[in-house]
VOGU-3710 file (C-alpha; in Angstrom, 3 decimals, decimal comma):
1> mltydrepis> 8,458/4,281/29,536  7,224/1,814/26,911  7,286/-1,795/28,082  4,747/-3,361/25,717  5,799/-5,818/23,023  4,376/-4,840/19,669  4,340/-6,946/16,529  7,571/-6,506/14,548  7,812/-5,765/10,862  7,557/-8,771/8,579
11> sygildrlwq> 10,585/-10,998/8,885  13,039/-11,337/6,044  13,490/-15,027/6,828  15,622/-17,362/8,897  18,679/-15,100/8,745  16,652/-12,210/10,108  15,434/-14,314/13,040  18,980/-15,444/13,749  20,143/-11,846/13,858  17,321/-10,971/16,244
21> safgtvlydy> 18,383/-13,812/18,515  21,943/-12,501/18,472  20,898/-8,921/19,177  19,207/-10,001/22,396  22,338/-11,534/23,928  24,581/-10,051/26,610  27,555/-10,440/24,271  25,961/-8,274/21,586  25,049/-5,653/24,171  28,703/-5,569/25,205
31> tlkrrvpkkt> 29,789/-4,875/21,606  27,636/-1,722/21,576  29,602/-0,053/24,356  31,761/2,875/23,281  33,540/5,738/24,984  31,050/8,481/25,772  32,191/11,744/24,136  33,009/14,606/26,467  32,102/17,087/23,768  29,646/16,886/20,911
41> gnflittfpg> 28,993/19,183/17,988  28,982/22,749/19,343  26,266/24,132/17,081  22,513/24,507/16,936  20,939/22,319/14,266  18,265/24,194/12,327  15,231/21,972/11,748  11,454/22,206/11,720  10,534/23,822/15,069  8,117/22,292/17,506
51> davsgyrfla> 4,697/23,720/18,325  4,484/25,243/21,802  0,680/24,879/21,879  1,032/21,119/21,387  3,811/21,191/23,972  1,505/22,699/26,596  -1,102/20,052/25,752  1,566/17,401/26,306  2,402/18,923/29,682  -1,303/18,710/30,536
61> gsvifdgkky> -1,337/15,001/29,665  -2,666/14,994/26,096  -0,934/13,963/22,878  -2,338/15,025/19,493  -1,517/12,729/16,595  -3,026/13,154/13,141  -5,811/15,285/14,583  -6,832/12,836/17,323  -6,188/13,243/21,054  -4,650/10,488/23,188
71> srdsllkgss> -3,861/10,292/26,865  -0,151/10,509/27,607  -0,544/7,897/30,341  -2,201/5,430/27,951  0,699/5,876/25,525  3,200/5,347/28,325  1,472/2,082/29,215  1,248/1,022/25,561  -2,478/0,352/25,594  -3,468/-2,317/23,059
81> siplnvlnyf> -6,409/-0,169/21,923  -4,081/2,467/20,470  -3,096/2,071/16,773  0,440/0,879/16,146  1,515/3,971/14,200  0,516/6,176/17,155  2,587/4,053/19,540  5,506/4,209/17,116  5,184/8,004/17,010  5,371/8,146/20,794
91> dsfgwlsdlc> 8,211/5,626/20,919  10,260/7,619/18,409  9,850/10,823/20,463  8,011/12,626/17,682  6,458/14,814/20,395  9,788/15,960/21,874  10,221/19,098/19,744  6,752/20,310/20,755  7,539/19,815/24,429  10,906/21,556/24,116
101> avkedksksl> 9,254/24,471/22,255  7,614/25,454/25,559  11,116/26,450/26,745  10,308/26,272/30,434  11,934/24,355/33,263  8,866/22,151/33,678  8,977/21,081/30,024  12,685/20,320/30,232  12,152/18,371/33,450  9,361/16,266/31,935
111> aasliidwii> 11,323/15,629/28,729  14,396/14,563/30,689  12,410/12,268/32,984  10,688/10,563/30,022  14,017/10,078/28,237  15,604/8,650/31,389  12,638/6,340/31,892  12,861/5,129/28,288  16,616/4,508/28,545  16,282/2,535/31,784
121> rnqswrkntw> 13,552/0,335/30,313  15,357/-0,130/26,983  19,005/-0,386/27,994  19,452/-3,490/25,847  18,133/-4,302/22,391  14,384/-4,828/22,016  12,939/-6,030/18,730  10,401/-3,206/18,410  11,737/-0,134/20,174  15,153/-0,664/18,542
131> rpeitgtrlv> 13,858/-1,147/15,012  16,121/0,867/12,662  13,408/3,258/11,455  12,161/3,902/15,010  15,707/4,272/16,327  16,674/6,607/13,494  13,705/8,903/14,094  14,260/8,859/17,849  17,932/9,821/17,503  17,033/12,653/15,121
141> nwvknfkfla> 14,600/14,024/17,705  17,152/13,682/20,486  19,884/15,412/18,491  17,553/18,207/17,329  16,727/19,116/20,923  19,989/18,420/22,731  20,810/22,138/23,193  17,659/22,602/25,242  17,896/19,286/27,077  21,609/19,305/27,957
151> rgddeyfenl> 22,398/22,717/29,395  25,089/21,518/31,788  22,992/21,550/34,962  22,213/17,816/35,198  25,323/15,667/34,884  23,464/12,397/35,537  20,997/13,017/32,713  23,670/14,161/30,261  25,886/11,118/30,861  22,936/8,743/30,521
161> fysalvkqsv> 21,655/10,607/27,458  24,986/10,624/25,620  25,809/6,995/26,419  22,382/5,844/25,186  22,700/7,927/22,029  26,133/6,485/21,260  24,984/2,926/21,962  21,939/3,196/19,709  23,931/4,880/16,945  26,330/1,916/16,853
171> hlhrtflrte> 23,427/-0,502/16,483  21,753/1,709/13,882  24,924/1,787/11,782  24,974/-2,002/11,788  21,310/-2,507/10,957  19,989/0,447/8,937  20,361/-1,410/5,628  18,284/-4,302/6,961  15,104/-2,284/7,259  12,492/-2,217/4,510
181> sgasrlaask> 13,177/-0,096/1,468  11,245/3,156/1,295  10,134/5,408/4,143  11,588/3,104/6,817  15,065/3,129/5,306  14,883/6,892/4,784  14,128/7,337/8,494  16,984/5,033/9,502  19,518/6,698/7,204  18,433/10,190/8,315
191> glvfcgiflp> 19,105/9,172/11,915  22,563/8,004/10,913  23,265/11,317/9,160  22,297/13,311/12,258  24,477/11,095/14,465  27,357/11,568/12,034  26,963/15,338/12,313  26,472/15,391/16,081  28,960/12,825/17,388  32,739/13,369/17,114
201> dsdnylisgl> 34,782/11,029/14,911  31,649/9,672/13,244  32,285/10,540/9,607  31,539/6,929/8,681  27,985/7,396/9,976  27,565/10,557/7,909  28,921/9,025/4,711  26,934/5,789/5,039  23,748/7,641/5,919  24,009/10,085/3,020
211> dcfegqvkkl> 24,803/7,320/0,526  21,779/5,297/1,615  19,484/8,321/1,724  20,523/9,361/-1,775  19,886/5,893/-3,192  16,467/5,668/-1,571  15,204/9,138/-2,405  16,158/8,759/-6,062  14,086/5,568/-6,231  11,125/7,149/-4,449
221> vfpdgghvsr> 10,838/10,396/-6,410  9,476/10,544/-9,960  11,169/12,739/-12,599  8,342/15,270/-12,153  9,073/15,478/-8,405  6,146/13,404/-7,176  6,532/10,573/-4,667  5,952/7,043/-5,950  3,290/6,506/-3,263  1,303/9,333/-4,879
231> npkiqldtll> 0,371/10,351/-1,344  0,800/14,131/-0,793  1,537/13,714/2,933  4,309/11,188/2,255  5,588/13,584/-0,415  5,767/16,344/2,216  7,443/14,090/4,795  10,119/13,077/2,296  10,783/16,681/1,290  11,024/17,638/4,971
241> dvveiklaln> 13,701/14,958/5,430  15,646/16,382/2,480  15,381/19,962/3,762  16,274/19,074/7,367  19,369/17,134/6,308  20,463/20,045/4,125  19,958/22,533/6,978  21,694/20,271/9,508  24,758/19,998/7,267  24,812/23,769/6,799
251> sanirapawl> 24,544/24,272/10,582  27,671/22,173/11,041  29,517/23,978/8,223  29,510/20,823/6,125  28,925/21,339/2,427  25,672/19,671/1,441  25,924/17,392/-1,614  24,449/18,864/-4,797  21,871/16,083/-5,134  20,027/17,315/-2,022
261> etvadrmvpm> 19,322/20,651/-3,707  18,408/18,904/-6,958  15,880/16,615/-5,272  14,365/19,513/-3,306  13,996/21,579/-6,490  12,088/18,710/-8,108  9,803/18,040/-5,154  8,829/21,580/-4,148  6,613/22,295/-7,207  4,656/19,083/-6,546
271> vkamrhgdgg> 4,094/19,971/-2,879  2,820/23,380/-3,992  0,570/21,675/-6,554  -1,003/19,492/-3,849  -1,885/22,468/-1,631  -5,363/23,920/-1,248  -6,210/27,514/-0,368  -6,453/26,692/3,352  -2,760/25,817/3,382  -3,277/22,064/3,781
281> lalfnggsig> -2,691/19,182/1,397  -5,139/17,353/-0,817  -6,309/13,972/0,520  -5,253/11,575/-2,220  -4,216/7,944/-1,787  -4,657/7,753/1,966  -2,971/11,072/2,689  -3,805/13,571/5,410  -4,084/17,343/5,359  -0,642/17,763/6,911
291> dprqidfvle> 0,628/20,581/9,097  0,514/23,966/7,294  3,446/25,064/9,476  5,469/22,166/8,151  4,550/23,001/4,572  5,517/26,652/5,100  8,830/25,547/6,626  9,939/23,419/3,678  8,855/26,071/1,189  10,603/28,879/3,080
301> nskkqlkptk> 13,815/26,851/3,023  13,589/26,113/-0,700  13,828/28,237/-3,820  11,006/30,782/-3,812  10,753/31,073/-7,606  9,586/27,476/-8,106  5,963/27,425/-9,304  3,312/24,739/-8,619  3,268/21,940/-11,168  0,248/22,124/-13,476
311> saiysgfqrm> 0,606/18,754/-15,173  2,578/15,903/-13,561  2,618/13,099/-16,128  4,667/10,604/-14,074  2,806/11,216/-10,803  -0,558/11,444/-12,556  -1,855/14,706/-11,088  -3,360/17,723/-12,822  -3,888/21,086/-11,135  -6,358/23,734/-12,292
321> lsgkttlifd> -6,473/27,187/-10,731  -8,562/30,162/-11,736  -9,733/32,979/-9,511  -10,228/31,547/-6,023  -11,041/28,030/-7,250  -8,529/25,183/-7,053  -9,166/21,762/-8,604  -6,716/18,860/-8,233  -7,363/15,822/-10,426  -5,766/12,371/-10,012
331> tginntsvyr> -5,380/10,825/-13,468  -2,853/8,165/-12,450  -2,928/4,780/-10,740  -0,969/3,322/-7,872  1,630/0,651/-8,507  1,922/-1,729/-5,560  5,027/-3,325/-7,089  6,825/0,023/-6,688  5,385/1,161/-3,363  3,485/-1,522/-1,536
341> dtgicgglsf> 1,499/0,562/0,956  -0,510/2,445/-1,647  -3,764/0,715/-0,800  -6,574/0,452/-3,343  -7,562/4,090/-3,648  -9,792/5,191/-6,485  -8,230/6,657/-9,591  -9,732/9,667/-11,404  -10,760/11,186/-8,081  -10,586/14,945/-7,605
351> evsfgkerli> -10,859/17,678/-5,002  -12,171/21,241/-5,282  -11,694/24,210/-2,963  -12,818/27,828/-3,134  -10,504/30,216/-1,339  -9,793/28,691/2,059  -12,880/26,452/2,032  -12,939/22,905/0,694  -15,951/21,736/-1,290  -15,403/18,264/-2,791
361> vncgsgdhlg> -12,831/16,066/-1,058  -11,585/12,524/-0,585  -11,849/10,874/2,832  -8,116/10,819/3,532  -6,171/8,722/6,000  -7,642/6,383/8,588  -4,353/5,092/9,984  -5,029/6,660/13,390  -8,413/4,883/13,556  -7,053/1,334/13,474
371> dgwsealkrp> -6,552/-1,285/10,773  -10,228/-1,626/9,864  -10,843/2,026/9,107  -7,399/2,422/7,584  -8,206/-0,315/5,078  -11,714/1,011/4,401  -10,464/4,516/3,660  -8,091/3,154/1,024  -11,002/1,820/-1,036  -12,491/3,534/-4,112
381> asqstlslcr> -15,749/4,220/-2,245  -13,904/6,631/0,044  -12,725/8,724/-2,911  -14,638/11,192/-5,070  -14,707/8,889/-8,057  -16,332/5,780/-9,514  -16,339/2,443/-7,739  -17,591/-0,878/-9,067  -19,953/-2,835/-6,855  -22,045/-5,970/-6,772
391> eqsgfekkld> -24,852/-7,124/-4,560  -22,516/-9,580/-2,856  -20,877/-8,071/0,184  -17,189/-7,436/-0,162  -17,008/-7,478/-3,958  -15,051/-4,265/-4,063  -12,651/-5,590/-1,462  -12,029/-8,781/-3,429  -11,386/-6,844/-6,626  -7,725/-5,785/-6,717
401> lyksqktstp> -8,124/-2,897/-9,113  -4,491/-1,896/-9,139  -3,243/-5,228/-10,413  -5,651/-5,035/-13,318  -5,903/-1,313/-13,933  -4,258/0,650/-16,720  -4,190/4,327/-17,453  -3,670/6,404/-20,555  -1,806/9,701/-20,760  -4,209/12,483/-19,756
411> srreydgntv> -5,179/15,182/-22,198  -4,947/18,815/-21,067  -6,131/21,793/-23,087  -6,022/25,456/-22,122  -7,619/28,296/-24,085  -8,683/31,843/-23,159  -8,292/31,082/-19,451  -10,398/27,900/-19,661  -8,892/24,494/-18,832  -10,089/21,009/-19,798
421> vegehiielr> -8,440/17,797/-18,558  -9,448/14,323/-19,668  -8,322/11,100/-18,006  -9,120/7,454/-18,634  -8,719/4,180/-16,754  -9,050/0,701/-18,218  -10,160/-1,897/-15,654  -9,712/-5,565/-16,579  -12,741/-7,194/-14,979  -12,761/-10,986/-15,472
431> nspmyhrril> -11,183/-10,597/-18,900  -13,775/-7,977/-19,847  -12,288/-4,469/-19,928  -14,255/-1,583/-18,454  -13,399/1,928/-19,631  -13,878/4,824/-17,218  -13,354/8,249/-18,739  -13,664/11,465/-16,751  -13,532/14,970/-18,206  -13,189/17,952/-15,869
441> smcrggnvvc> -13,188/21,564/-16,990  -12,855/24,928/-15,290  -14,006/28,141/-16,895  -12,076/31,371/-16,749  -12,521/32,972/-13,342  -13,168/29,633/-11,650  -16,893/30,173/-11,113  -17,958/27,203/-13,262  -16,571/23,658/-12,907  -18,016/20,960/-15,166
451> gvdrlsgksg> -17,512/17,213/-15,264  -18,507/14,255/-17,414  -18,138/10,556/-16,512  -18,392/7,807/-19,107  -18,303/4,090/-18,291  -18,289/1,593/-21,148  -17,617/-2,103/-21,536  -19,334/-5,146/-20,078  -23,030/-4,580/-19,412  -24,740/-5,363/-16,133
461> vkfairfhlh> -21,890/-4,175/-13,921  -23,202/-2,027/-11,095  -21,285/1,048/-10,114  -21,498/4,143/-7,954  -20,053/7,604/-8,494  -19,496/9,471/-5,248  -18,727/13,103/-4,542  -17,655/13,474/-0,918  -18,436/16,904/0,507  -16,371/18,583/3,188
471> pnikvipirn> -18,125/18,441/6,607  -18,414/22,241/6,660  -20,580/22,260/3,519  -24,348/22,617/3,964  -26,505/20,993/1,262  -29,781/22,702/0,304  -31,960/20,705/-2,163  -33,536/22,740/-4,959  -35,799/22,042/-7,953  -37,502/19,043/-6,318
481> fgsallktrk> -34,144/17,464/-5,522  -33,082/17,775/-9,159  -30,040/19,732/-7,988  -28,571/21,132/-4,805  -26,964/24,276/-3,476  -23,657/23,734/-1,681  -23,343/26,443/0,938  -19,993/27,201/2,592  -19,571/28,613/6,086  -18,470/31,948/4,662
491> gsgwqf> -21,639/32,216/2,618  -20,595/31,366/-0,919  -22,884/28,999/-2,805  -22,319/26,477/-5,577  -25,099/24,870/-7,597  -24,471/21,139/-8,009
//
């Protein structure tokens, strides 16, 4: 299936390179061989279901990732023009549940042939396709769909499938702690948990995987339930991992540890707080809108009585809701020392939606567009906030705001149905602090939203304040361009 050689994750040093050299030997491959089980877990693991519509698209030769369409053949060939995260998605079989959701012989046949092709081409260790986080995700997807794939009518496929799963699980158990802390280690440990549930006599996988997952998730989740990346999509992905592990344990009649429920109870209110009226997520800190089906799934499998968080002090988000109007305000800053892939997104940005229609937004993720756009969309200019600028090209890029940015605790006041939130950032600019203060208020009923920006400090610094409008919004200038009417597709209008 995938024969290309992608760039590996950053090396940990000489020891890491020595291990990679050892993994590629015939001797190491021999140590991965184990007896193939005649019987695996006889239960159906309950997890997030695939989308049959996407499955039919896959059958037709198209793969949808993060809203963009790719040719299945180009992914099979590993075209260099395709972003790395898209290739990783394909390599980890993230599409398999969608294909299996079609529940037809042709979908099973295609899934089996692609798995066989992958196994034949990756029988021995490869530095990219066998990376712990990719392997962990792939094994989760294989285990989730084994009931559909292995129905006892193809002995060759089942033997090859089980032997490959066992072989990769052995390697994963040896290497999952060597992957980078954070999302990668969560993915690796989740794969180990699923293998521990699925494979007989693999309690050591289950215990090791749960221990690692617990340690990681407790580091990645703030006391208020927000993710340290402050990215709503990563928040959702992490909660989905928690929920799927809990459901998988329940499916196998294994008592889930109490900390899984505790973490889920903390995270659910924050996911609800990051949701707009259209069912999707807010686009803060490089996040994407997410899959509303996925959001519904995690919420349906969590406590229903948990309410959206209004004020998340640790995560730095404030939510205002009145009538049909939702406003989500980012009063925090990203800390690259805690979570390194936060980018340089703009603090004090906000988003507004009315009913199911978005008005003011951030630009969101550009990971599927390649490194250039991904980096650009993590800059303050791509957020609905203030950005500092100079005439020299690239000033904003050279200015690492997060290493020199401080925030104060936001002020929130509510009275007679009205809400006012005030946030402030202090930017150390060449030893001269700049103070950016933003005040946002929503009147009772949600028909009036007001904002005030104040920038003080060193004079002569040029800046821009941007308000990104959703593509569906039509702008009609009024009063000789002194103001504008923002018209939604459904006909509502907002004077700006």
